[in-house]
C-alpha positions as CSV (number, residue, x, y, z in Angstrom):
1,M,56.7,36.1,46.0
2,S,54.5,38.6,44.1
3,A,51.4,37.3,45.8
4,F,53.0,37.9,49.2
5,I,53.9,41.5,48.1
6,G,50.4,42.1,46.9
7,T,48.9,40.9,50.2
8,S,51.3,43.2,52.1
9,L,50.4,46.2,49.9
10,K,46.7,45.6,50.5
11,K,47.4,45.7,54.3
12,I,49.3,49.0,53.9
13,L,46.3,50.6,52.2
14,L,43.9,49.8,55.0
15,P,43.8,52.6,57.6
16,S,45.4,51.9,60.9
17,K,47.5,53.8,63.4
18,V,50.7,51.7,63.0
19,Q,51.8,50.4,59.6
20,V,53.9,47.2,59.7
21,I,54.9,44.8,57.0
22,K,55.9,41.3,58.1
23,V,58.4,39.5,55.9
24,P,60.3,36.3,56.2
25,K,63.3,36.6,58.5
26,S,65.8,35.1,56.0
27,K,64.7,37.7,53.3
28,K,64.2,40.8,55.3
29,K,67.1,42.7,53.8
30,K,66.0,41.9,50.2
31,Y,62.4,42.9,50.9
32,T,63.4,46.1,52.7
33,K,65.6,47.2,49.9
34,M,63.0,46.3,47.2
35,L,60.1,48.0,49.0
36,R,62.0,51.2,49.9
37,K,63.3,51.4,46.3
38,S,59.7,51.1,45.0
39,G,58.6,54.1,47.1
40,L,57.5,52.7,50.4
41,S,57.4,55.4,53.1
42,K,60.1,55.3,55.8
43,K,57.3,55.7,58.4
44,I,56.2,52.1,57.6
45,K,58.0,49.5,59.7
46,I,59.3,46.3,58.2
47,K,59.5,43.4,60.7
48,S,60.6,39.9,60.3
49,L,58.5,36.9,61.1
50,C,59.7,34.6,63.9
């Protein structure tokens, strides 16, 4: 789980126009709550994988 978060955070730091984090569909609520609580900007979108 921590490796997945580390990979996602590296992607956030790379410059791009639209910032999106893709998380497993079954755990989207948990990831959203955890990432927002850790200080993730509300401008960054969190999407679930298919």
